[in-house]
C-alpha positions in Angstrom: 93.0 48.1 71.3 90.9 45.0 70.9 87.2 45.4 70.1 84.6 42.9 71.1 83.6 40.3 68.5 80.0 41.4 68.8 80.8 45.0 67.7 82.8 43.8 64.8 80.1 41.3 63.7 77.3 43.8 63.9 79.4 46.4 62.0 80.1 43.9 59.2 76.5 43.0 59.1 75.1 46.6 59.0 77.8 48.4 57.0 76.4 47.4 53.5 72.9 48.5 54.5 74.1 51.8 55.9 75.9 52.6 52.7 73.0 51.4 50.6 70.6 53.6 52.6 73.0 56.6 52.1 72.8 56.2 48.4 69.0 55.6 48.6 68.6 59.0 50.2 70.0 60.6 47.1 67.2 59.3 44.9 64.3 61.4 46.2 66.3 64.5 45.6 64.4 67.8 45.5 60.8 66.6 45.4 61.0 64.8 48.7 63.0 64.6 51.9 66.6 63.6 51.6 69.2 64.6 49.2 72.8 65.6 49.3 73.6 66.5 52.9 71.5 63.8 54.5 72.9 61.1 52.4 76.4 62.3 53.0 75.9 62.2 56.8 74.6 58.6 56.5 77.6 57.6 54.3 80.0 59.2 56.7 78.3 57.3 59.5 78.8 54.0 57.7 82.5 54.7 57.0 83.2 55.8 60.6 81.3 52.8 61.9 83.6 50.5 60.0 86.6 52.5 61.3 85.5 52.3 64.9 85.1 48.5 64.6 88.7 48.2 63.5 90.7 51.2 64.9 93.9 49.7 63.5 92.8 50.9 60.1 94.4 54.1 59.0 92.3 56.8 57.3 94.4 58.6 54.8 93.7 62.3 55.4 95.5 63.4 52.2 93.3 61.1 50.1 90.1 62.3 51.9 91.0 65.9 51.3 91.9 65.2 47.6 88.5 63.5 47.2 86.6 66.3 48.7 88.4 68.8 46.4 87.8 66.6 43.3 84.1 66.3 44.0 83.8 70.0 44.7 85.5 70.8 41.3 83.1 68.2 39.7 80.1 69.8 41.3 81.2 73.3 40.1 81.7 72.0 36.6 78.3 70.4 36.6 76.6 73.6 37.8 78.3 75.7 35.2 77.8 73.2 32.4 74.1 73.4 33.0 74.2 76.9 31.6 75.6 75.5 28.3 73.8 72.2 28.0 70.3 72.0 29.4 69.9 68.7 31.3 66.6 67.1 32.1 65.6 68.5 35.5 65.4 65.1 37.2 68.8 64.0 35.9 70.4 67.3 36.9 69.0 67.2 40.5 70.1 63.6 40.8 73.7 64.4 39.7 73.8 67.5 42.0 72.6 65.4 45.0 75.0 62.6 44.1 78.0 65.0 44.1 76.9 66.8 47.2 76.2 63.5 49.0 79.6 62.0 48.3 81.4 65.3 49.0 79.7 65.7 52.4 80.3 62.1 53.3 84.0 62.2 52.5 84.2 65.7 54.1 82.6 64.6 57.4 84.8 61.5 57.5 87.9 63.7 56.9 86.9 66.1 59.7 86.3 63.3 62.2 89.5 61.5 61.0 91.5 64.7 61.8 90.0 64.8 65.3 90.9 61.2 65.8 94.4 61.7 64.6 94.9 64.8 66.8 93.6 62.8 69.8 96.3 60.0 69.4 
């Protein structure tokens, strides 16, 4: 399948900004709108936009599932470590939102990658 040059050019131009905006949404955290899930959805959009621009790329489902599991374990350890070591609230919320954002982004990418693989 050959995509148009316009789609590929626009994707290459917007991809860094979409990923940057996804990480920017993590920063407000709890006090404002944004946070883990919203940033994860934007990060997944950026990754899938890049995938749709070049469908010959192969998304490794095994790697995506391993990454989701690793970030879930890291998030669980971070939550339980807060009972032992008291973090600053702002740092703690940032770390929680960071882990959730990356976990949701990779998870949504994995779900849609499974759908794409099943459709082939």
